[in-house]
C-alpha positions in Angstrom: 171.6 21.9 163.0 169.7 19.4 165.1 169.1 22.0 167.9 167.3 24.4 165.5 163.6 24.5 164.9 162.2 24.4 161.4 162.1 28.2 161.2 165.8 28.7 161.8 166.7 25.8 159.6 164.6 27.3 156.8 166.1 30.7 157.3 169.6 29.4 157.1 168.8 27.2 154.0 167.2 30.2 152.3 170.2 32.4 153.2 172.6 29.8 151.7 170.6 29.3 148.5 170.3 33.1 147.9 173.9 33.8 149.0 172.3 36.4 151.3 174.4 39.1 152.9 172.4 39.0 156.1 169.8 37.0 158.0 167.4 38.1 160.7 167.5 35.7 163.6 167.1 35.9 167.4 167.5 32.3 168.4 170.9 31.9 170.2 171.7 28.5 168.7 170.6 29.7 165.3 172.8 32.8 165.6 175.8 30.7 166.7 175.4 28.3 163.8 174.8 31.0 161.2 178.0 32.8 162.3 179.9 29.6 162.3 178.8 29.2 158.6 180.0 32.7 157.9 176.5 34.2 157.6 176.1 37.7 159.1 173.2 37.9 161.5 171.0 40.8 162.8 168.5 40.5 165.6 165.1 42.1 166.0 166.2 44.6 168.6 169.0 45.9 166.3 166.5 46.3 163.4 164.2 48.3 165.7 167.2 50.4 166.9 168.2 51.2 163.3 164.7 52.0 162.3 164.2 54.3 165.3 167.5 56.1 164.6 166.4 56.7 161.0 163.0 57.9 162.1 161.1 55.0 160.5 159.3 54.1 163.7 158.5 55.3 167.1 159.8 53.1 170.0 156.5 53.5 171.9 154.5 52.3 168.9 156.9 49.4 168.3 156.7 48.4 172.0 152.9 48.4 171.8 152.9 46.3 168.6 155.4 43.8 170.0 153.8 43.4 173.4 150.7 41.8 171.8 152.8 39.3 169.8 155.5 38.1 172.3 154.8 35.0 174.5 154.8 35.5 178.2 158.2 33.9 178.5 159.7 36.0 175.7 158.0 39.1 177.0 159.9 39.0 180.3 163.3 39.1 178.5 162.1 41.7 175.9 160.7 43.9 178.6 164.1 44.0 180.3 165.8 45.2 177.1 166.5 48.8 176.3 168.0 50.3 173.2 169.6 53.7 172.8 168.6 55.9 169.9 169.7 59.2 168.7 166.7 60.8 170.5 167.2 59.0 173.8 166.6 55.5 175.2 163.6 53.4 174.5 162.5 50.6 176.8 160.7 47.4 175.7 
C-alpha cells in the first residue's frame, strides 16, 4: 500500500475494520489494491450515474457542482467523461 496516499489508506483500513460491502474510490492504484483484497469498489462517476437514473440528481447540476471542486488536471479527464442515463447521455 506504499503507492497510496493517506486518504486511500484510511478508506481501505476503515472498510476492513467495518467489513464494508463497498468502498468509494477513484484512485487507480487504490482500486487495484482494494480489489486484490476482495473489497468491492465503486467510483464517483458510477455513483452519479446511479443517482441520475433514480432521479436523485440532475446531471447538469452535478456537473456544475463538480466543476468548482476538481483540480485543473482532474477536470480535463472528468470533462472527457460521459455517462448514459435512462433519460439520455450526460457529459461532464
